Backbone as JSON Lines, residues from 0, in Angstrom:
{"i":0,"aa":"M","n":[66.02,210.43,91.91],"ca":[66.28,209.22,91.25],"c":[66.4,208.08,92.24]}
{"i":1,"aa":"S","n":[65.89,207.04,91.8],"ca":[65.97,205.89,92.7],"c":[66.97,204.88,92.15]}
{"i":2,"aa":"Q","n":[67.58,204.26,93.05],"ca":[68.58,203.26,92.64],"c":[67.92,201.9,92.5]}
{"i":3,"aa":"P","n":[68.42,201.14,91.52],"ca":[67.85,199.8,91.37],"c":[68.14,198.97,92.61]}
{"i":4,"aa":"S","n":[67.16,198.18,92.94],"ca":[67.35,197.32,94.13],"c":[68.18,196.1,93.75]}
{"i":5,"aa":"S","n":[69.08,195.8,94.59],"ca":[69.91,194.62,94.34],"c":[69.64,193.58,95.42]}
{"i":6,"aa":"K","n":[69.44,192.4,94.92],"ca":[69.21,191.3,95.87],"c":[70.52,190.55,96.02]}
{"i":7,"aa":"R","n":[70.92,190.4,97.23],"ca":[72.15,189.64,97.51],"c":[71.78,188.21,97.87]}
{"i":8,"aa":"R","n":[72.53,187.31,97.34],"ca":[72.32,185.91,97.69],"c":[72.9,185.67,99.07]}
{"i":9,"aa":"V","n":[72.14,184.9,99.84],"ca":[72.58,184.61,101.19],"c":[73.36,183.29,101.14]}
{"i":10,"aa":"G","n":[74.48,183.23,101.83],"ca":[75.26,182.01,101.91],"c":[76.28,181.9,100.79]}
{"i":11,"aa":"L","n":[77.01,180.82,100.81],"ca":[78.07,180.57,99.86],"c":[77.51,179.98,98.58]}
{"i":12,"aa":"S","n":[78.0,180.45,97.48],"ca":[77.55,179.93,96.2],"c":[78.76,179.82,95.29]}
{"i":13,"aa":"F","n":[78.94,178.62,94.74],"ca":[80.03,178.4,93.83],"c":[79.51,177.51,92.73]}
{"i":14,"aa":"L","n":[79.73,177.88,91.51],"ca":[79.2,177.18,90.36],"c":[77.68,177.03,90.43]}
{"i":15,"aa":"N","n":[77.09,178.01,90.93],"ca":[75.63,178.06,91.08],"c":[75.07,176.92,91.93]}
{"i":16,"aa":"I","n":[75.88,176.46,92.88],"ca":[75.4,175.45,93.83],"c":[75.36,176.1,95.19]}
{"i":17,"aa":"S","n":[74.25,175.97,95.82],"ca":[74.07,176.62,97.11],"c":[74.87,175.91,98.2]}
{"i":18,"aa":"E","n":[74.93,176.56,99.34],"ca":[75.63,175.98,100.49],"c":[74.99,174.65,100.88]}
{"i":19,"aa":"A","n":[73.69,174.54,100.85],"ca":[73.0,173.3,101.18],"c":[73.36,172.21,100.17]}
{"i":20,"aa":"G","n":[73.48,172.58,98.91],"ca":[73.87,171.62,97.88],"c":[75.26,171.09,98.11]}
{"i":21,"aa":"W","n":[76.19,172.02,98.47],"ca":[77.55,171.58,98.77],"c":[77.58,170.68,100.0]}
{"i":22,"aa":"S","n":[76.81,170.98,100.96],"ca":[76.73,170.16,102.17],"c":[76.24,168.75,101.82]}
{"i":23,"aa":"F","n":[75.22,168.71,100.96],"ca":[74.68,167.41,100.53],"c":[75.73,166.62,99.75]}
{"i":24,"aa":"L","n":[76.42,167.29,98.81],"ca":[77.47,166.61,98.04],"c":[78.6,166.14,98.95]}
{"i":25,"aa":"S","n":[78.95,166.95,99.92],"ca":[79.99,166.57,100.87],"c":[79.59,165.32,101.64]}
{"i":26,"aa":"S","n":[78.33,165.25,102.03],"ca":[77.84,164.06,102.75],"c":[77.9,162.82,101.86]}
{"i":27,"aa":"I","n":[77.52,162.98,100.6],"ca":[77.57,161.85,99.67],"c":[79.0,161.37,99.48]}
{"i":28,"aa":"V","n":[79.94,162.3,99.31],"ca":[81.35,161.94,99.15],"c":[81.85,161.22,100.4]}
{"i":29,"aa":"A","n":[81.47,161.7,101.57],"ca":[81.9,161.06,102.82],"c":[81.36,159.63,102.9]}
{"i":30,"aa":"V","n":[80.09,159.45,102.55],"ca":[79.49,158.1,102.58],"c":[80.19,157.19,101.58]}
{"i":31,"aa":"L","n":[80.42,157.69,100.36],"ca":[81.1,156.88,99.34],"c":[82.52,156.52,99.78]}
{"i":32,"aa":"T","n":[83.21,157.46,100.39],"ca":[84.56,157.19,100.9],"c":[84.52,156.11,101.98]}
{"i":33,"aa":"F","n":[83.56,156.23,102.88],"ca":[83.41,155.23,103.95],"c":[83.09,153.86,103.37]}
{"i":34,"aa":"V","n":[82.15,153.79,102.44],"ca":[81.77,152.52,101.81],"c":[82.96,151.93,101.06]}
{"i":35,"aa":"S","n":[83.71,152.76,100.36],"ca":[84.91,152.29,99.64],"c":[85.95,151.75,100.61]}
{"i":36,"aa":"A","n":[86.15,152.44,101.73],"ca":[87.12,151.98,102.72],"c":[86.7,150.62,103.29]}
{"i":37,"aa":"I","n":[85.42,150.49,103.63],"ca":[84.92,149.21,104.17],"c":[85.06,148.11,103.1]}
{"i":38,"aa":"G","n":[84.68,148.44,101.87],"ca":[84.83,147.48,100.77],"c":[86.28,147.07,100.59]}
{"i":39,"aa":"G","n":[87.18,148.04,100.67],"ca":[88.61,147.74,100.55],"c":[89.09,146.82,101.66]}
{"i":40,"aa":"I","n":[88.61,147.06,102.86],"ca":[88.99,146.2,104.0],"c":[88.48,144.78,103.76]}
{"i":41,"aa":"F","n":[87.2,144.66,103.36],"ca":[86.65,143.32,103.09],"c":[87.41,142.63,101.97]}
{"i":42,"aa":"W","n":[87.76,143.38,100.93],"ca":[88.5,142.8,99.82],"c":[89.88,142.33,100.29]}
{"i":43,"aa":"A","n":[90.55,143.13,101.11],"ca":[91.88,142.75,101.62],"c":[91.78,141.49,102.47]}
{"i":44,"aa":"V","n":[90.76,141.42,103.33],"ca":[90.58,140.23,104.16],"c":[90.29,139.01,103.28]}
{"i":45,"aa":"F","n":[89.42,139.19,102.28],"ca":[89.1,138.1,101.36],"c":[90.36,137.61,100.64]}
{"i":46,"aa":"E","n":[91.15,138.54,100.14],"ca":[92.39,138.17,99.45],"c":[93.35,137.44,100.39]}
{"i":47,"aa":"Y","n":[93.45,137.9,101.62],"ca":[94.32,137.26,102.61],"c":[93.87,135.82,102.86]}
{"i":48,"aa":"I","n":[92.57,135.64,103.06],"ca":[92.04,134.3,103.32],"c":[92.26,133.39,102.1]}
{"i":49,"aa":"E","n":[92.02,133.92,100.92],"ca":[92.23,133.13,99.7],"c":[93.7,132.74,99.55]}
{"i":50,"aa":"K","n":[94.6,133.66,99.85],"ca":[96.03,133.35,99.73],"c":[96.43,132.29,100.75]}
{"i":51,"aa":"K","n":[95.92,132.41,101.97],"ca":[96.24,131.4,102.99],"c":[95.73,130.03,102.57]}
{"i":52,"aa":"E","n":[94.5,129.97,102.03],"ca":[93.95,128.67,101.6],"c":[94.75,128.13,100.42]}
{"i":53,"aa":"M","n":[95.19,129.0,99.52],"ca":[96.0,128.55,98.39],"c":[97.34,128.01,98.9]}
{"i":54,"aa":"D","n":[97.93,128.67,99.88],"ca":[99.18,128.18,100.47],"c":[98.97,126.82,101.14]}
{"i":55,"aa":"R","n":[97.84,126.66,101.85],"ca":[97.54,125.38,102.49],"c":[97.4,124.27,101.44]}
{"i":56,"aa":"T","n":[96.7,124.59,100.37],"ca":[96.5,123.6,99.31],"c":[97.83,123.23,98.67]}
{"i":57,"aa":"K","n":[98.7,124.23,98.45],"ca":[100.02,123.94,97.87],"c":[100.82,123.0,98.77]}
{"i":58,"aa":"Y","n":[100.8,123.28,100.07],"ca":[101.56,122.43,100.99],"c":[100.97,121.03,101.05]}
{"i":59,"aa":"T","n":[99.64,120.94,100.99],"ca":[98.99,119.62,100.97],"c":[99.4,118.85,99.73]}
{"i":60,"aa":"L","n":[99.42,119.53,98.59],"ca":[99.83,118.86,97.35],"c":[101.29,118.4,97.42]}
{"i":61,"aa":"T","n":[102.12,119.17,98.12],"ca":[103.5,118.75,98.32],"c":[103.56,117.46,99.15]}
{"i":62,"aa":"L","n":[102.72,117.37,100.18],"ca":[102.69,116.13,100.98],"c":[102.11,114.97,100.18]}
{"i":63,"aa":"I","n":[101.15,115.24,99.31],"ca":[100.61,114.19,98.45],"c":[101.72,113.65,97.54]}
{"i":64,"aa":"E","n":[102.52,114.56,97.01],"ca":[103.65,114.13,96.18],"c":[104.64,113.3,97.0]}
{"i":65,"aa":"T","n":[104.88,113.71,98.24],"ca":[105.75,112.94,99.13],"c":[105.18,111.55,99.34]}
{"i":66,"aa":"W","n":[103.88,111.45,99.58],"ca":[103.19,110.16,99.76],"c":[103.42,109.26,98.55]}
{"i":67,"aa":"E","n":[103.32,109.84,97.37],"ca":[103.39,109.04,96.15],"c":[104.81,108.7,95.72]}
{"i":68,"aa":"T","n":[105.78,109.54,96.04],"ca":[107.11,109.34,95.48],"c":[108.17,108.86,96.47]}
{"i":69,"aa":"Q","n":[107.87,108.91,97.77],"ca":[108.91,108.56,98.74],"c":[108.63,107.27,99.49]}
{"i":70,"aa":"G","n":[107.83,106.4,98.89],"ca":[107.66,105.05,99.43],"c":[106.5,104.84,100.38]}
{"i":71,"aa":"Y","n":[105.84,105.89,100.81],"ca":[104.74,105.72,101.76],"c":[103.54,105.04,101.1]}
{"i":72,"aa":"R","n":[103.21,105.48,99.89],"ca":[102.1,104.86,99.19],"c":[102.42,103.4,98.87]}
{"i":73,"aa":"Q","n":[103.65,103.13,98.5],"ca":[104.06,101.76,98.21],"c":[103.93,100.89,99.46]}
{"i":74,"aa":"A","n":[104.36,101.41,100.61],"ca":[104.24,100.66,101.87],"c":[102.77,100.38,102.17]}
{"i":75,"aa":"Y","n":[101.93,101.39,101.97],"ca":[100.49,101.22,102.21],"c":[99.92,100.16,101.26]}
{"i":76,"aa":"G","n":[100.31,100.22,99.99],"ca":[99.84,99.24,99.01],"c":[100.27,97.83,99.36]}
{"i":77,"aa":"E","n":[101.48,97.69,99.82],"ca":[101.97,96.36,100.2],"c":[101.23,95.85,101.44]}
{"i":78,"aa":"L","n":[100.91,96.75,102.36],"ca":[100.13,96.34,103.53],"c":[98.72,95.92,103.14]}
{"i":79,"aa":"R","n":[98.13,96.61,102.18],"ca":[96.81,96.2,101.67],"c":[96.88,94.81,101.06]}
{"i":80,"aa":"Q","n":[97.93,94.58,100.26],"ca":[98.1,93.26,99.63],"c":[98.33,92.19,100.7]}
{"i":81,"aa":"F","n":[99.1,92.53,101.71],"ca":[99.35,91.6,102.81],"c":[98.03,91.21,103.49]}
{"i":82,"aa":"Y","n":[97.18,92.19,103.72],"ca":[95.87,91.92,104.34],"c":[94.99,91.07,103.43]}
{"i":83,"aa":"S","n":[94.99,91.37,102.14],"ca":[94.2,90.57,101.19],"c":[94.68,89.13,101.16]}
{"i":84,"aa":"T","n":[95.99,88.95,101.15],"ca":[96.56,87.59,101.17],"c":[96.21,86.89,102.47]}
{"i":85,"aa":"F","n":[96.27,87.62,103.57],"ca":[95.9,87.06,104.87],"c":[94.44,86.6,104.86]}
{"i":86,"aa":"L","n":[93.55,87.42,104.29],"ca":[92.12,87.06,104.25],"c":[91.87,85.8,103.43]}
{"i":87,"aa":"E","n":[92.71,85.56,102.42],"ca":[92.56,84.36,101.6],"c":[92.82,83.09,102.4]}
{"i":88,"aa":"T","n":[93.57,83.21,103.49],"ca":[93.88,82.03,104.31],"c":[92.79,81.74,105.34]}
{"i":89,"aa":"I","n":[91.85,82.65,105.49],"ca":[90.79,82.51,106.5],"c":[89.63,81.73,105.89]}
{"i":90,"aa":"P","n":[89.11,80.71,106.6],"ca":[87.95,79.97,106.09],"c":[86.75,80.9,105.85]}
{"i":91,"aa":"V","n":[85.95,80.56,104.84],"ca":[84.82,81.4,104.44],"c":[83.87,81.66,105.6]}
{"i":92,"aa":"G","n":[83.57,80.64,106.39],"ca":[82.66,80.8,107.54],"c":[83.19,81.8,108.55]}
{"i":93,"aa":"D","n":[84.49,81.75,108.81],"ca":[85.09,82.7,109.75],"c":[85.03,84.14,109.21]}
{"i":94,"aa":"K","n":[85.22,84.29,107.89],"ca":[85.12,85.63,107.29],"c":[83.7,86.17,107.42]}
{"i":95,"aa":"R","n":[82.72,85.32,107.19],"ca":[81.32,85.77,107.31],"c":[81.01,86.21,108.73]}
{"i":96,"aa":"R","n":[81.47,85.43,109.7],"ca":[81.24,85.8,111.1],"c":[81.94,87.12,111.43]}
{"i":97,"aa":"A","n":[83.14,87.31,110.88],"ca":[83.88,88.56,111.13],"c":[83.14,89.75,110.51]}
{"i":98,"aa":"D","n":[82.5,89.54,109.37],"ca":[81.75,90.63,108.73],"c":[80.52,91.02,109.53]}
{"i":99,"aa":"T","n":[79.95,90.09,110.29],"ca":[78.7,90.37,111.0],"c":[78.9,90.62,112.49]}
{"i":100,"aa":"G","n":[79.96,90.11,113.06],"ca":[80.12,90.25,114.51],"c":[81.42,90.9,114.9]}
{"i":101,"aa":"G","n":[81.38,91.78,115.88],"ca":[82.55,92.5,116.34],"c":[83.61,91.6,116.97]}
{"i":102,"aa":"H","n":[83.18,90.62,117.78],"ca":[84.13,89.74,118.45],"c":[84.89,88.88,117.44]}
{"i":103,"aa":"A","n":[84.2,88.39,116.44],"ca":[84.85,87.58,115.41],"c":[85.87,88.42,114.64]}
{"i":104,"aa":"M","n":[85.53,89.69,114.37],"ca":[86.47,90.58,113.68],"c":[87.69,90.85,114.54]}
{"i":105,"aa":"D","n":[87.48,91.04,115.84],"ca":[88.62,91.23,116.75],"c":[89.55,90.03,116.71]}
{"i":106,"aa":"N","n":[88.98,88.83,116.71],"ca":[89.8,87.61,116.64],"c":[90.6,87.57,115.34]}
{"i":107,"aa":"L","n":[89.95,87.93,114.25],"ca":[90.62,87.94,112.95],"c":[91.78,88.94,112.96]}
{"i":108,"aa":"L","n":[91.55,90.13,113.51],"ca":[92.6,91.14,113.55],"c":[93.72,90.77,114.52]}
{"i":109,"aa":"Q","n":[93.39,90.07,115.6],"ca":[94.43,89.57,116.52],"c":[95.33,88.58,115.78]}
{"i":110,"aa":"S","n":[94.72,87.73,114.97],"ca":[95.5,86.79,114.16],"c":[96.42,87.53,113.19]}
{"i":111,"aa":"L","n":[95.9,88.6,112.58],"ca":[96.71,89.43,111.69],"c":[97.88,90.05,112.47]}
{"i":112,"aa":"N","n":[97.6,90.53,113.68],"ca":[98.66,91.11,114.52],"c":[99.78,90.11,114.81]}
{"i":113,"aa":"R","n":[99.4,88.88,115.06],"ca":[100.41,87.85,115.33],"c":[101.3,87.64,114.11]}
{"i":114,"aa":"Q","n":[100.71,87.71,112.93],"ca":[101.52,87.56,111.7],"c":[102.46,88.74,111.53]}
{"i":115,"aa":"I","n":[101.95,89.95,111.77],"ca":[102.8,91.14,111.65],"c":[103.97,91.05,112.63]}
{"i":116,"aa":"A","n":[103.71,90.56,113.83],"ca":[104.75,90.44,114.85],"c":[105.88,89.51,114.39]}
{"i":117,"aa":"Q","n":[105.59,88.62,113.46],"ca":[106.61,87.69,112.97],"c":[107.34,88.23,111.73]}
{"i":118,"aa":"E","n":[106.91,89.38,111.23],"ca":[107.5,89.91,110.0],"c":[107.99,91.35,110.22]}
{"i":119,"aa":"P","n":[109.28,91.52,110.51],"ca":[109.82,92.87,110.73],"c":[109.58,93.83,109.56]}
{"i":120,"aa":"A","n":[109.56,93.3,108.34],"ca":[109.32,94.17,107.17],"c":[107.92,94.78,107.24]}
{"i":121,"aa":"R","n":[106.94,94.01,107.67],"ca":[105.57,94.52,107.81],"c":[105.49,95.53,108.95]}
{"i":122,"aa":"Q","n":[106.2,95.26,110.01],"ca":[106.21,96.2,111.13],"c":[106.77,97.55,110.68]}
{"i":123,"aa":"E","n":[107.82,97.51,109.87],"ca":[108.42,98.75,109.37],"c":[107.47,99.47,108.42]}
{"i":124,"aa":"Q","n":[106.72,98.73,107.61],"ca":[105.76,99.37,106.72],"c":[104.65,100.07,107.51]}
{"i":125,"aa":"V","n":[104.15,99.41,108.54],"ca":[103.13,100.05,109.39],"c":[103.71,101.31,110.0]}
{"i":126,"aa":"R","n":[104.93,101.2,110.48],"ca":[105.6,102.35,111.09],"c":[105.72,103.52,110.1]}
{"i":127,"aa":"E","n":[106.11,103.22,108.86],"ca":[106.26,104.27,107.84],"c":[104.92,104.96,107.55]}
{"i":128,"aa":"V","n":[103.87,104.16,107.39],"ca":[102.56,104.74,107.08],"c":[102.06,105.57,108.26]}
{"i":129,"aa":"V","n":[102.25,105.06,109.48],"ca":[101.84,105.83,110.67],"c":[102.63,107.13,110.74]}
{"i":130,"aa":"Y","n":[103.93,107.06,110.45],"ca":[104.76,108.27,110.46],"c":[104.21,109.31,109.48]}
{"i":131,"aa":"F","n":[103.91,108.88,108.25],"ca":[103.41,109.82,107.25],"c":[102.08,110.42,107.69]}
{"i":132,"aa":"F","n":[101.16,109.59,108.16],"ca":[99.85,110.1,108.57],"c":[99.96,111.02,109.79]}
{"i":133,"aa":"N","n":[100.9,110.76,110.68],"ca":[101.12,111.67,111.81],"c":[101.6,113.03,111.3]}
{"i":134,"aa":"R","n":[102.5,113.0,110.35],"ca":[103.0,114.24,109.76],"c":[101.85,115.01,109.1]}
{"i":135,"aa":"L","n":[101.0,114.29,108.39],"ca":[99.85,114.92,107.75],"c":[98.88,115.49,108.79]}
{"i":136,"aa":"A","n":[98.66,114.75,109.86],"ca":[97.76,115.21,110.93],"c":[98.29,116.49,111.57]}
{"i":137,"aa":"L","n":[99.58,116.54,111.84],"ca":[100.17,117.75,112.42],"c":[100.01,118.94,111.48]}
{"i":138,"aa":"C","n":[100.17,118.69,110.19],"ca":[100.02,119.74,109.2],"c":[98.59,120.27,109.18]}
{"i":139,"aa":"V","n":[97.59,119.38,109.22],"ca":[96.19,119.79,109.22],"c":[95.86,120.53,110.52]}
{"i":140,"aa":"N","n":[96.3,119.99,111.65],"ca":[96.01,120.61,112.95],"c":[96.63,121.99,113.1]}
{"i":141,"aa":"A","n":[97.77,122.21,112.47],"ca":[98.43,123.52,112.53],"c":[97.91,124.47,111.45]}
{"i":142,"aa":"S","n":[96.92,124.03,110.7],"ca":[96.34,124.81,109.59],"c":[97.37,125.16,108.52]}
{"i":143,"aa":"L","n":[98.37,124.31,108.37],"ca":[99.34,124.48,107.3],"c":[98.89,123.74,106.05]}
{"i":144,"aa":"C","n":[98.05,122.71,106.24],"ca":[97.49,121.94,105.13],"c":[96.0,122.2,105.03]}
{"i":145,"aa":"S","n":[95.49,122.07,103.84],"ca":[94.06,122.24,103.61],"c":[93.32,120.99,104.08]}
{"i":146,"aa":"K","n":[92.42,121.19,105.02],"ca":[91.64,120.07,105.53],"c":[90.79,119.46,104.41]}
{"i":147,"aa":"E","n":[90.21,120.31,103.57],"ca":[89.35,119.83,102.5],"c":[90.13,118.99,101.49]}
{"i":148,"aa":"T","n":[91.29,119.47,101.06],"ca":[92.1,118.72,100.1],"c":[92.61,117.44,100.73]}
{"i":149,"aa":"T","n":[93.0,117.51,101.97],"ca":[93.47,116.32,102.68],"c":[92.35,115.28,102.76]}
{"i":150,"aa":"A","n":[91.14,115.73,103.09],"ca":[90.01,114.81,103.21],"c":[89.69,114.15,101.87]}
{"i":151,"aa":"V","n":[89.71,114.94,100.8],"ca":[89.41,114.39,99.48],"c":[90.42,113.31,99.11]}
{"i":152,"aa":"F","n":[91.67,113.57,99.37],"ca":[92.71,112.64,98.93],"c":[92.95,111.49,99.91]}
{"i":153,"aa":"F","n":[92.85,111.73,101.22],"ca":[93.3,110.73,102.19],"c":[92.21,110.13,103.08]}
{"i":154,"aa":"N","n":[91.0,110.65,103.1],"ca":[90.02,110.16,104.06],"c":[89.82,108.65,103.96]}
{"i":155,"aa":"D","n":[89.53,108.13,102.78],"ca":[89.3,106.69,102.63],"c":[90.53,105.87,103.02]}
{"i":156,"aa":"T","n":[91.69,106.38,102.66],"ca":[92.94,105.67,102.96],"c":[93.17,105.59,104.47]}
{"i":157,"aa":"V","n":[92.99,106.72,105.14],"ca":[93.18,106.75,106.6],"c":[92.17,105.83,107.28]}
{"i":158,"aa":"Q","n":[90.91,105.91,106.86],"ca":[89.87,105.11,107.51],"c":[90.12,103.62,107.32]}
{"i":159,"aa":"S","n":[90.45,103.2,106.09],"ca":[90.67,101.77,105.85],"c":[91.94,101.28,106.55]}
{"i":160,"aa":"F","n":[92.97,102.12,106.6],"ca":[94.2,101.73,107.3],"c":[93.92,101.51,108.78]}
{"i":161,"aa":"L","n":[93.18,102.43,109.4],"ca":[92.86,102.28,110.82],"c":[91.93,101.09,111.07]}
{"i":162,"aa":"E","n":[91.02,100.86,110.15],"ca":[90.1,99.72,110.3],"c":[90.86,98.41,110.37]}
{"i":163,"aa":"V","n":[91.87,98.26,109.54],"ca":[92.63,97.0,109.49],"c":[93.77,97.0,110.5]}
{"i":164,"aa":"Y","n":[94.52,98.08,110.6],"ca":[95.74,98.09,111.42],"c":[95.59,98.85,112.73]}
{"i":165,"aa":"G","n":[94.4,99.36,113.02],"ca":[94.17,100.12,114.25],"c":[94.48,99.32,115.51]}
{"i":166,"aa":"L","n":[94.08,98.06,115.54],"ca":[94.35,97.21,116.7],"c":[95.85,97.0,116.88]}
{"i":167,"aa":"Y","n":[96.56,96.77,115.77],"ca":[98.01,96.63,115.84],"c":[98.64,97.94,116.36]}
{"i":168,"aa":"I","n":[98.18,99.06,115.82],"ca":[98.71,100.37,116.24],"c":[98.46,100.58,117.73]}
{"i":169,"aa":"D","n":[97.25,100.26,118.17],"ca":[96.92,100.43,119.59],"c":[97.77,99.53,120.47]}
{"i":170,"aa":"N","n":[97.99,98.29,120.06],"ca":[98.79,97.34,120.85],"c":[100.27,97.68,120.86]}
{"i":171,"aa":"N","n":[100.74,98.44,119.86],"ca":[102.17,98.75,119.75],"c":[102.44,100.25,119.77]}
{"i":172,"aa":"K","n":[101.53,101.02,120.34],"ca":[101.64,102.47,120.26],"c":[102.92,103.03,120.89]}
{"i":173,"aa":"E","n":[103.47,102.36,121.87],"ca":[104.68,102.87,122.52],"c":[105.88,102.88,121.58]}
{"i":174,"aa":"T","n":[105.86,102.05,120.56],"ca":[107.0,101.95,119.64],"c":[106.75,102.68,118.32]}
{"i":175,"aa":"L","n":[105.56,103.27,118.15],"ca":[105.22,103.92,116.88],"c":[105.34,105.43,117.0]}
{"i":176,"aa":"P","n":[105.62,106.1,115.87],"ca":[105.69,107.57,115.88],"c":[104.37,108.17,116.36]}
{"i":177,"aa":"G","n":[104.46,109.09,117.27],"ca":[103.26,109.75,117.78],"c":[102.36,108.85,118.58]}
{"i":178,"aa":"R","n":[102.83,107.64,118.82],"ca":[102.06,106.64,119.57],"c":[100.69,106.37,118.97]}
{"i":179,"aa":"G","n":[100.55,106.67,117.68],"ca":[99.3,106.39,116.98],"c":[98.17,107.34,117.3]}
{"i":180,"aa":"V","n":[98.35,108.18,118.31],"ca":[97.27,109.08,118.74],"c":[96.97,110.1,117.65]}
{"i":181,"aa":"T","n":[98.01,110.64,117.03],"ca":[97.81,111.66,116.01],"c":[97.06,111.1,114.82]}
{"i":182,"aa":"L","n":[97.31,109.84,114.49],"ca":[96.61,109.19,113.38],"c":[95.11,109.07,113.68]}
{"i":183,"aa":"V","n":[94.77,108.72,114.9],"ca":[93.36,108.63,115.29],"c":[92.72,110.01,115.24]}
{"i":184,"aa":"E","n":[93.45,111.03,115.67],"ca":[92.93,112.4,115.6],"c":[92.72,112.82,114.15]}
{"i":185,"aa":"L","n":[93.62,112.45,113.26],"ca":[93.46,112.76,111.84],"c":[92.21,112.09,111.3]}
{"i":186,"aa":"S","n":[91.99,110.86,111.67],"ca":[90.79,110.14,111.24],"c":[89.53,110.89,111.66]}
{"i":187,"aa":"R","n":[89.5,111.34,112.89],"ca":[88.34,112.09,113.39],"c":[88.2,113.44,112.69]}
{"i":188,"aa":"E","n":[89.32,114.08,112.44],"ca":[89.31,115.39,111.78],"c":[88.79,115.3,110.35]}
{"i":189,"aa":"L","n":[89.21,114.26,109.63],"ca":[88.79,114.12,108.24],"c":[87.38,113.56,108.12]}
{"i":190,"aa":"N","n":[86.93,112.86,109.15],"ca":[85.64,112.2,109.1],"c":[84.92,112.39,110.42]}
{"i":191,"aa":"P","n":[84.55,113.64,110.78],"ca":[84.02,113.93,112.1],"c":[82.73,113.21,112.45]}
{"i":192,"aa":"A","n":[81.91,112.92,111.48],"ca":[80.63,112.27,111.77],"c":[80.75,110.75,111.71]}
{"i":193,"aa":"G","n":[81.96,110.27,111.42],"ca":[82.15,108.83,111.32],"c":[81.5,108.24,110.09]}
{"i":194,"aa":"R","n":[81.35,109.07,109.05],"ca":[80.72,108.57,107.83],"c":[81.79,108.31,106.78]}
{"i":195,"aa":"D","n":[81.46,107.47,105.84],"ca":[82.4,107.13,104.77],"c":[82.33,108.12,103.64]}
């Protein structure tokens, strides 16, 4: 009598999956685990960056509220009105020359400086606005404030303030907060290409 021949399977077999199949599945699981880990890292970094930007925006909005409610905006508005009133006293021909020529504009601003020197209230308003903008500049430079939000809200204000009062600030920098340097840096930071 002969015995039936039995064929033995070579290798490990579980659930009718060969050893090669298990090896392939193991490789797929390893790749998926690696991709998930990398994805998780990228997601964590993204969330961290988003939270930091949200915190910067919140702090910027807090400074905007300070600008609007603690007298800084009012001081700036009064200085704008002071400049408008000053311009009304300038003859039309002199204003036209100031609009077209740098030297004529310097003369006009020197005249404005002489008026400010006679009015301590105006000097204090310039000081207050410079103080606020220095505080804002330090916040942006330390990445505590959002540069984008700051630029949207303050770029035009900073540029026009420096255009009119920059000569006064430069001539009196020793007596002003931050010596006016931080304000000039803020202007460059918000408007790096010098565009409006």
